[in-house]
C-alpha positions in Angstrom: 73.2 98.1 30.4 76.5 97.3 29.3 79.4 97.3 31.7 82.8 98.4 30.7 85.3 95.8 30.4 88.7 96.4 32.0 90.3 96.2 28.0 88.1 98.9 27.1 89.0 101.4 29.7 93.1 100.8 29.5 95.4 101.8 26.7 97.3 99.6 24.7 100.6 100.8 26.3 99.0 99.9 30.1 98.1 96.7 28.7 101.3 95.6 27.6 103.0 97.0 30.8 100.7 94.6 32.8 101.8 91.9 30.5 105.6 92.7 31.0 105.3 93.0 34.7 103.4 89.8 35.2 106.0 87.8 32.8 108.8 89.6 35.2 107.2 88.2 37.9 106.6 84.9 36.8 110.0 84.6 35.4 111.4 85.8 38.6 109.8 83.1 40.7 110.6 80.3 38.0 114.3 81.6 38.1 114.2 81.2 42.0 112.8 77.7 42.0 115.2 76.7 39.3 118.3 78.0 41.2 116.8 76.1 44.5 116.4 73.4 42.5 120.0 73.2 41.1 122.2 74.4 44.1 120.3 72.6 46.9 121.2 69.4 45.9 124.5 70.1 44.9 125.6 72.0 48.2 123.8 68.7 50.2 125.8 66.2 47.7 129.0 68.1 48.3 128.8 68.5 52.2 128.2 64.7 52.2 130.5 64.0 49.7 133.1 61.4 50.6 136.5 62.3 48.2 137.5 58.7 48.6 134.7 57.0 46.6 135.2 56.4 42.6 132.9 58.3 39.9 130.5 54.9 39.9 129.7 55.1 43.6 129.4 58.6 43.6 126.6 58.4 40.9 125.0 55.9 42.9 124.9 58.1 45.9 123.5 61.1 43.8 120.8 58.6 42.3 120.0 57.2 45.7 119.7 60.9 47.1 117.3 61.8 44.2 115.2 59.2 45.4 115.0 60.5 48.7 112.0 63.3 49.6 114.4 66.3 49.2 115.6 65.1 46.1 112.1 64.8 44.9 111.2 68.6 46.0 114.7 69.8 44.3 112.9 67.9 41.0 110.0 69.3 41.4 111.4 72.8 41.8 113.3 72.5 38.8 110.1 71.3 36.7 107.9 73.8 38.4 110.7 76.5 37.8 111.0 75.9 34.0 107.3 75.7 33.9 106.7 78.9 34.9 109.5 80.3 33.0 107.6 78.6 29.9 104.3 80.8 31.0 106.1 83.8 31.5 107.2 83.8 27.5 103.9 82.8 26.8 102.8 86.1 28.1 105.3 87.9 26.2 103.7 86.6 23.0 100.5 88.3 24.2 102.2 91.8 23.6 100.5 94.0 21.1 102.5 96.7 18.7 
């Protein structure tokens, strides 16, 4: 006896809705991580920014921050966020007419 697979039971519209909801979920999480990755280091650098520094010194301080653990976490949040966005776009490619 052959069991029914989930694809045979649900309609095409229901499958498309599941794909859209999954893509929306992944895109929302990805967007949140990208925002965290962009804003967290910016806020931290702005809070500790010495306005008397020259731009070259600011660049050195920024690069030194990225080498720390919070900087690495922010960079990884950016990478994972963009990866989740691309995964969501890939899911939307599975939509059927």
